[in-house]
MIMAR-305548 format. One record per residue (C-alpha): residue number from 0; residue in three letters; x, y, z. Coordinates in Angstrom, 2 decimals. Layout:
// residues N
fike:drenmar:c1:c2:c3
NUM:ala:X:Y:Z
...
END
This chain:
// residues 154
fike:drenmar:c1:c2:c3
0:unk:-3.93:-5.81:-5.05
1:unk:-3.97:-7.65:-1.74
2:unk:-3.31:-6.64:1.87
3:unk:-1.51:-9.09:4.15
4:unk:-1.50:-8.14:7.83
5:unk:1.33:-8.98:10.21
6:unk:1.75:-7.82:13.83
7:unk:3.85:-4.72:12.96
8:unk:3.08:-3.97:9.31
9:unk:0.71:-4.52:6.42
10:unk:2.10:-5.79:3.14
11:unk:0.35:-4.28:0.13
12:unk:0.97:-6.77:-2.69
13:unk:0.51:-5.54:-6.25
14:unk:-0.15:-7.98:-9.10
15:unk:1.92:-5.87:-11.48
16:unk:5.48:-7.22:-11.19
17:unk:4.57:-8.74:-7.79
18:unk:5.73:-5.61:-5.95
19:unk:5.35:-5.31:-2.19
20:unk:4.79:-2.06:-0.32
21:unk:5.33:-1.91:3.45
22:unk:2.76:-0.02:5.53
23:unk:4.20:0.18:9.05
24:unk:1.61:-0.15:11.83
25:unk:4.04:-0.42:14.76
26:unk:3.45:3.16:15.93
27:unk:6.48:4.73:14.29
28:unk:6.27:8.34:13.16
29:unk:6.17:9.37:9.52
30:unk:9.76:10.32:8.55
31:unk:10.38:14.05:8.27
32:unk:13.21:16.55:8.15
33:unk:16.68:15.07:8.50
34:unk:15.32:11.54:9.01
35:unk:13.51:11.72:5.66
36:unk:16.56:13.20:3.93
37:unk:18.73:10.36:5.30
38:unk:16.26:7.70:4.12
39:unk:16.12:9.23:0.64
40:unk:13.49:8.60:-2.03
41:unk:11.80:5.25:-2.71
42:unk:9.39:4.21:-5.49
43:unk:6.59:3.56:-3.01
44:unk:7.86:6.12:-0.50
45:unk:7.97:5.58:3.24
46:unk:4.55:4.77:4.70
47:unk:2.95:4.49:8.11
48:unk:-0.61:3.29:8.67
49:unk:-3.21:3.21:11.42
50:unk:-6.81:2.15:11.81
51:unk:-9.56:4.71:12.36
52:unk:-12.58:2.51:12.97
53:unk:-12.95:0.32:9.87
54:unk:-10.79:2.63:7.73
55:unk:-7.09:2.04:7.12
56:unk:-5.36:5.44:6.93
57:unk:-1.96:5.43:5.18
58:unk:0.38:8.43:5.01
59:unk:3.34:8.33:2.64
60:unk:6.31:10.66:2.12
61:unk:9.65:10.38:0.33
62:unk:8.32:9.23:-3.04
63:unk:10.84:9.11:-5.85
64:unk:10.26:12.15:-8.07
65:unk:10.61:9.98:-11.19
66:unk:7.43:8.07:-10.32
67:unk:4.24:9.61:-11.69
68:unk:1.06:10.19:-9.74
69:unk:-1.05:8.77:-12.54
70:unk:-0.90:7.63:-16.17
71:unk:-0.82:11.23:-17.45
72:unk:2.52:11.97:-15.78
73:unk:1.40:14.44:-13.12
74:unk:4.51:15.41:-11.13
75:unk:5.13:15.44:-7.41
76:unk:8.06:16.48:-5.26
77:unk:10.14:14.42:-2.84
78:unk:8.45:16.36:-0.01
79:unk:4.89:15.53:-1.12
80:unk:2.63:13.67:1.32
81:unk:-0.13:11.36:0.14
82:unk:-2.93:10.25:2.44
83:unk:-4.89:7.14:1.45
84:unk:-8.06:6.03:3.23
85:unk:-9.16:2.44:2.50
86:unk:-12.64:1.51:3.74
87:unk:-14.27:-1.88:3.26
88:unk:-17.81:-0.88:2.32
89:unk:-19.20:-4.40:1.82
90:unk:-17.65:-7.86:2.04
91:unk:-15.78:-7.76:-1.27
92:unk:-15.55:-4.01:-1.99
93:unk:-12.91:-1.51:-0.86
94:unk:-13.31:2.23:-1.34
95:unk:-10.21:4.44:-1.62
96:unk:-9.98:8.17:-1.01
97:unk:-6.59:9.76:-1.75
98:unk:-5.39:13.27:-0.97
99:unk:-2.12:14.80:-2.20
100:unk:-0.35:17.55:-0.26
101:unk:2.52:19.04:-2.28
102:unk:3.05:22.83:-2.07
103:unk:6.07:22.60:-4.40
104:unk:3.80:21.71:-7.35
105:unk:0.22:22.43:-6.30
106:unk:-1.41:25.40:-4.58
107:unk:-4.39:23.44:-3.25
108:unk:-4.69:19.88:-2.03
109:unk:-5.78:17.44:-4.69
110:unk:-7.93:14.41:-4.09
111:unk:-9.47:11.35:-5.65
112:unk:-12.78:10.44:-4.06
113:unk:-14.71:7.22:-4.21
114:unk:-12.53:4.85:-6.23
115:unk:-13.76:1.31:-5.59
116:unk:-12.40:-2.15:-6.20
117:unk:-14.40:-5.33:-6.00
118:unk:-12.64:-8.57:-5.31
119:unk:-13.18:-12.24:-4.76
120:unk:-13.55:-13.73:-1.31
121:unk:-10.36:-13.51:0.73
122:unk:-8.44:-16.80:0.74
123:unk:-7.70:-17.09:4.46
124:unk:-6.84:-20.79:4.42
125:unk:-4.34:-20.45:1.59
126:unk:-2.68:-17.47:3.29
127:unk:-2.55:-19.28:6.62
128:unk:-0.75:-22.20:4.98
129:unk:1.69:-19.90:3.18
130:unk:2.58:-17.93:6.29
131:unk:2.91:-20.94:8.56
132:unk:6.51:-20.82:7.32
133:unk:8.99:-18.98:9.55
134:unk:10.31:-17.11:6.51
135:unk:7.73:-14.59:5.27
136:unk:9.37:-14.26:1.83
137:unk:9.29:-18.04:1.43
138:unk:5.67:-18.04:2.56
139:unk:4.74:-15.32:0.10
140:unk:6.39:-17.21:-2.76
141:unk:4.51:-20.38:-1.81
142:unk:1.26:-18.41:-1.67
143:unk:1.90:-16.87:-5.10
144:unk:2.69:-20.30:-6.62
145:unk:-0.55:-21.75:-5.25
146:unk:-2.53:-18.76:-6.58
147:unk:-1.02:-19.17:-10.06
148:unk:-1.73:-22.91:-10.02
149:unk:-5.33:-22.27:-8.95
150:unk:-5.73:-19.66:-11.72
151:unk:-4.36:-22.12:-14.28
152:unk:-6.74:-24.81:-13.05
153:unk:-4.06:-27.12:-11.67
END
């Protein structure tokens, strides 16, 4: 998983199927009520993010009910809210704390504490080259191709 920051959003790029999740940082409110109903469900929901010190706080609503919370198939409702807190603890380690709020399925909030991922050094130069393009999708494709080539030793 990688995070790519732009002026108004953060792209969360997943290696599995090269999916992209949008974390809006432009100050918009988390959708609720009629606005959420009009947007409808989405696999990754509708997310807004903000920085609290060195922690990225992401709130998500409107998750598709068909998507599971984990590999065991725990359910959630369309009106669930998930809060994720990503903190870079050392140069190449990110800690994640997640909390689920869903009164339709759960009577108390549920949380995952202390999950950590370690990664390789961030490839700033490669990303800068990829996003020098005016078209972000084109830039992301170029970045992905260069990453694959590097992985394959080309």
